[in-house]
C-alpha positions as MATLAB code, in Angstrom:
seq = 'XXXXXXXXXXXXXXXXXXXXXXXXXXXXXXXXXXXXXXXXXXXXXXXXXXXXXXXXXXXXXXXXXXXXXXXXXXXXXXXXXXXXXXXXXXXXXXXXXXXXXXXXXXXXXXXXXXXXXXXXXXXXXXXXXXXXXXXXXXXXXXXXXXXXXXXXXXXXXXXXXXXXXXXXXXXXXXXXXXXXXXXXXXXXXXXXXXXXXXXXXXXXXXXXXXXXXXXXXXXXXXXXXXXXXXXXXXXXXXXXXXXXXXXXXXXXXXXXXXXXXXXXXXXXXXXXXXXXXXXXXXXXXXXXXXXXXXXXXXXXXXXXXXXXXX';
ca = [
     -62.878 -167.943  123.782;
     -61.590 -169.920  121.191;
     -62.879 -169.327  117.640;
     -62.254 -170.667  114.147;
     -62.742 -169.699  110.562;
     -66.169 -170.706  110.511;
     -67.233 -168.263  113.247;
     -70.277 -166.566  112.036;
     -73.444 -164.922  113.414;
     -76.590 -166.940  113.351;
     -79.000 -165.716  110.726;
     -82.892 -166.100  111.421;
     -83.535 -166.566  107.570;
     -81.935 -170.027  107.763;
     -84.995 -171.392  109.729;
     -87.030 -171.026  106.329;
     -84.472 -172.429  103.883;
     -85.328 -175.040  101.298;
     -82.861 -177.870  101.032;
     -82.430 -179.902   98.007;
     -82.343 -183.586   98.371;
     -82.210 -185.779   95.226;
     -84.003 -182.905   93.300;
     -86.667 -182.320   95.821;
     -86.934 -179.099   97.755;
     -87.897 -179.613  101.254;
     -87.929 -177.238  104.381;
     -85.297 -177.579  106.787;
     -87.071 -179.525  109.387;
     -88.280 -182.130  106.925;
     -84.867 -182.413  105.074;
     -83.393 -185.938  106.153;
     -81.856 -188.996  104.609;
     -82.357 -192.611  105.422;
     -80.448 -194.236  108.363;
     -79.306 -196.743  105.799;
     -77.504 -194.063  103.701;
     -74.103 -194.727  102.824;
     -72.896 -191.443  104.200;
     -74.567 -191.844  107.487;
     -73.390 -195.344  107.960;
     -69.717 -195.181  106.752;
     -68.994 -191.567  105.604;
     -68.916 -193.064  102.064;
     -69.082 -190.066   99.850;
     -67.631 -186.670   98.627;
     -68.584 -183.091   99.262;
     -67.792 -179.459   98.683;
     -68.423 -176.254  100.184;
     -68.950 -173.385   97.701;
     -69.527 -169.530   98.418;
     -72.206 -167.473   96.640;
     -70.788 -164.030   95.703;
     -72.316 -161.380   93.415;
     -75.076 -163.808   92.765;
     -72.660 -166.340   91.297;
     -71.197 -169.761   92.615;
     -67.467 -168.690   93.272;
     -64.702 -170.759   91.619;
     -67.566 -173.617   90.881;
     -65.636 -175.081   87.999;
     -62.585 -175.654   90.289;
     -64.829 -177.155   93.137;
     -66.886 -179.284   90.457;
     -63.562 -180.498   89.040;
     -62.309 -181.758   92.600;
     -65.725 -183.155   93.280;
     -65.860 -185.277   90.289;
     -62.167 -186.351   90.482;
     -62.848 -187.498   94.222;
     -66.050 -189.276   92.930;
     -64.202 -191.182   90.313;
     -61.512 -192.119   92.540;
     -63.862 -194.091   95.003;
     -65.645 -195.347   92.055;
     -68.893 -193.355   92.680;
     -70.947 -192.475   89.727;
     -72.916 -189.217   90.750;
     -75.368 -189.879   87.708;
     -75.236 -185.904   86.763;
     -72.938 -184.179   84.569;
     -71.114 -181.141   86.390;
     -73.377 -178.855   84.467;
     -76.556 -180.422   85.497;
     -75.179 -180.388   89.215;
     -74.460 -176.890   88.868;
     -77.816 -176.259   87.511;
     -79.366 -177.766   90.458;
     -77.344 -175.723   92.885;
     -78.543 -172.589   91.005;
     -82.229 -173.751   90.967;
     -81.991 -174.144   94.705;
     -80.570 -170.667   95.270;
     -83.330 -169.163   93.085;
     -85.923 -171.157   95.046;
     -84.614 -169.412   98.092;
     -84.110 -166.065   96.763;
     -80.591 -166.330   97.626;
     -77.914 -164.281   95.901;
     -75.330 -162.858   98.260;
     -73.569 -163.927  101.666;
     -74.422 -167.679  101.121;
     -72.422 -170.828  101.742;
     -73.424 -173.874   99.982;
     -72.537 -177.380  101.519;
     -73.008 -179.894   98.601;
     -72.732 -183.497   99.748;
     -72.910 -186.782   97.531;
     -73.023 -190.215   99.175;
     -73.204 -193.604   97.418;
     -76.668 -194.085   98.103;
     -79.139 -196.116  100.442;
     -77.970 -199.687  101.344;
     -80.050 -202.751  101.840;
     -78.282 -203.502  105.055;
     -75.676 -201.687  107.282;
     -72.393 -203.074  105.487;
     -69.567 -201.350  103.754;
     -69.357 -203.448  100.586;
     -70.635 -201.016   97.818;
     -72.513 -203.760   96.006;
     -75.101 -203.536   98.838;
     -76.126 -200.224   97.736;
     -79.470 -200.348   96.359;
     -80.358 -196.746   95.235;
     -78.766 -193.944   93.032;
     -76.379 -191.802   94.803;
     -77.830 -189.335   97.604;
     -77.231 -185.614   96.477;
     -77.971 -183.018   99.244;
     -77.567 -179.277   98.687;
     -77.659 -177.143  101.750;
     -77.582 -173.289  101.141;
     -77.408 -171.040  104.264;
     -76.854 -167.321  104.986;
     -73.613 -167.513  106.553;
     -70.697 -165.095  106.490;
     -67.304 -165.361  108.351;
     -66.922 -163.099  111.407;
     -65.102 -160.046  110.039;
     -62.774 -160.246  113.134;
     -61.691 -163.708  111.879;
     -59.636 -161.741  109.157;
     -57.791 -159.402  111.456;
     -57.563 -161.021  114.912;
     -55.717 -164.189  114.128;
     -56.370 -167.653  114.897;
     -54.691 -169.931  117.652;
     -53.133 -173.231  116.247;
     -51.963 -176.093  118.348;
     -49.930 -178.777  116.738;
     -51.730 -182.074  117.457;
     -50.314 -185.752  117.545;
     -52.846 -186.912  114.805;
     -50.865 -187.184  111.447;
     -51.955 -186.826  108.029;
     -52.216 -190.286  106.575;
     -50.439 -191.753  103.408;
     -52.097 -192.104  100.297;
     -51.899 -195.866  100.653;
     -53.938 -195.732  103.903;
     -56.575 -193.012  103.273;
     -55.747 -190.539  100.619;
     -55.714 -187.164  102.248;
     -56.092 -185.589   98.515;
     -59.769 -186.837   98.523;
     -62.536 -184.512   99.908;
     -64.548 -187.505  101.333;
     -67.307 -187.498  103.981;
     -64.989 -189.722  106.120;
     -63.206 -186.970  108.246;
     -62.515 -188.607  111.639;
     -58.840 -187.910  111.804;
     -59.684 -184.098  111.183;
     -62.255 -184.315  113.843;
     -59.868 -185.922  116.270;
     -57.243 -183.166  115.628;
     -59.954 -180.514  116.021;
     -60.941 -182.020  119.460;
     -57.339 -182.030  120.629;
     -56.890 -178.440  119.523;
     -59.944 -177.206  121.147;
     -59.006 -179.195  124.597;
     -55.639 -177.256  124.212;
     -57.661 -173.909  124.033;
     -56.805 -173.397  120.366;
     -58.890 -172.914  117.162;
     -57.480 -175.385  114.780;
     -55.037 -178.178  115.000;
     -51.913 -177.948  113.025;
     -51.172 -181.536  111.411;
     -47.676 -182.984  110.470;
     -47.355 -185.465  107.719;
     -45.854 -188.987  108.480;
     -42.203 -187.695  108.138;
     -42.796 -184.932  110.681;
     -43.074 -182.080  108.277;
     -46.073 -179.519  108.592;
     -48.913 -180.729  106.237;
     -52.223 -178.570  106.999;
     -54.596 -177.761  109.417;
     -57.659 -180.022  110.481;
     -60.013 -177.825  108.200;
     -57.851 -175.102  106.566;
     -54.558 -174.978  104.603;
     -51.564 -173.689  106.336;
     -48.836 -170.982  105.153;
     -46.072 -169.272  106.585;
     -44.032 -166.203  105.466;
     -40.311 -165.977  105.968;
     -38.046 -163.227  104.603;
     -40.599 -162.109  102.042;
     -41.411 -165.611  100.757;
     -44.583 -167.384  101.123;
     -44.330 -171.112  101.833;
     -46.772 -173.971  102.171;
     -46.533 -177.797  102.322;
     -45.784 -179.768   99.394;
     -49.507 -180.819   99.078;
     -48.610 -184.668   99.244;
     -50.675 -184.845  102.507;
     -53.356 -182.494  102.285;
     -56.426 -181.797  100.140;
     -56.109 -179.954   96.867;
     -57.632 -176.974   98.432;
     -59.291 -174.468   96.242;
     -58.318 -171.174   98.042;
     -54.805 -172.626   98.558;
     -54.582 -173.005   94.745;
     -55.752 -169.203   94.326;
     -53.356 -167.946   96.603;
     -50.374 -169.614   95.105;
     -51.814 -168.218   91.650;
     -52.004 -164.675   93.325;
     -48.373 -165.013   94.593;
     -47.543 -165.874   91.027;
     -49.251 -162.879   89.449;
     -47.828 -160.375   91.713;
     -44.241 -161.739   91.813;
     -44.181 -162.988   95.333;
     -41.540 -165.820   95.885;
     -43.695 -168.769   97.061;
     -42.707 -172.299   97.498;
     -44.565 -175.880   97.963;
     -41.829 -177.338  100.254;
     -41.069 -179.444  103.279;
     -40.830 -177.409  106.301;
     -40.512 -178.190  109.941;
     -42.314 -176.836  113.185;
     -38.866 -174.812  113.779;
     -39.624 -173.065  110.424;
     -43.099 -172.240  111.739;
     -42.277 -171.041  115.203;
     -39.456 -168.711  113.767;
     -41.594 -167.387  110.691;
     -42.465 -163.781  110.344;
     -46.145 -164.357  109.660;
     -48.617 -167.182  109.271;
     -52.038 -167.546  107.838;
     -54.581 -170.222  106.568;
     -56.927 -170.379  103.746;
     -60.432 -171.800  103.100;
     -63.469 -171.418  100.942;
     -65.418 -169.954  103.779;
     -63.340 -167.253  105.295;
     -60.749 -166.838  102.388;
     -57.514 -165.741  103.895;
     -57.116 -165.405  107.640;
     -54.218 -164.520  109.827;
     -52.635 -166.862  112.504;
     -51.946 -165.234  115.636;
     -50.085 -168.124  117.669;
     -48.861 -171.260  117.038;
     -48.357 -173.488  120.210;
     -48.147 -170.373  122.248;
     -45.288 -168.642  119.933;
     -46.803 -165.227  118.868;
     -46.791 -164.791  115.134;
     -46.480 -161.768  112.781;
     -44.689 -158.596  112.929;
     -44.118 -156.698  115.135;
     -44.499 -159.845  117.355;
     -47.798 -158.940  119.026;
     -50.020 -161.501  117.038;
     -51.681 -158.708  114.898;
     -51.918 -159.217  111.132;
     -48.740 -159.109  109.301;
     -48.184 -156.887  106.007;
     -48.073 -159.863  103.552;
     -51.240 -161.454  105.034;
     -53.163 -158.014  104.600;
     -51.878 -157.659  101.174;
     -53.075 -161.352  100.185;
     -56.392 -160.528  101.477;
     -56.885 -157.565   99.277;
     -55.618 -159.613   96.139;
     -58.056 -162.470   97.052;
     -60.985 -160.178   97.443;
     -60.047 -158.762   94.080;
     -59.831 -162.225   92.659;
     -63.207 -163.172   93.979;
     -64.552 -160.008   92.285;
     -63.027 -161.130   89.023;
     -64.428 -164.397   89.421;
     -68.118 -163.367   90.027;
     -68.211 -160.604   87.862;
     -66.229 -161.415   84.675;
     -64.220 -158.428   85.117;
     -60.307 -158.774   84.423;
     -60.666 -161.888   82.780;
];
């Protein structure tokens, strides 16, 4: 059965969580937004996924930096400072008594419109700010068994069409890629850039390992991933040769190992790409570089959320 990096066991505690909508804490069943909301009508907004570890929001400065950059790029005034928004997330966690094993989805749309139409000047309310905290941890097997990827026909777009660097609510191209991969029996879609080089996956960032080197795309056609950035930082710290460069599917299919990164699962191995078995010794098991990067990432997460090693 196909799975993905967001595989997790359902947690009964989530039925009773309080969700923050524009500063008001509401039970899950009552947490709704208007049918005239810009996010619902148009996907007009930005978002972040943030993990809670050791009672703290992991890499929150990086996440909020990306969020506010994206909002500024689409001319969306969030109406709160980053510190105020962080405080709102922390208050939501406290109201729910949440300290560990939590994933937050932070969503900000342009606000409610007077009529279903795209022009931002028809927006008649402040931005809609939604904070959804859930008890949600990645399936431990995801970190060892490896994902199956399938190269899809959907390309990552050029920045003059829809800038792929923006973490906007408009994700239809990624959804379409996910659907094609699922129909092919895979977990995620591997997406190419307009020139045919490997760009990213539909919901995670993609890396390969060749001859002791870690490669990922140039970043020109993918989101500025927080975990992606931190893995490159770990390679720098530990002296692992690493490159942001153009590479083709031929390089992928002949790679020694492959893995993906994302906020939810961290670093996850890839077992197959287009039916080719990845990782040494060729049986799709987790390779030595991936295993080492996973250990270093857990250590970095501890540093970030405990202050140790800073």
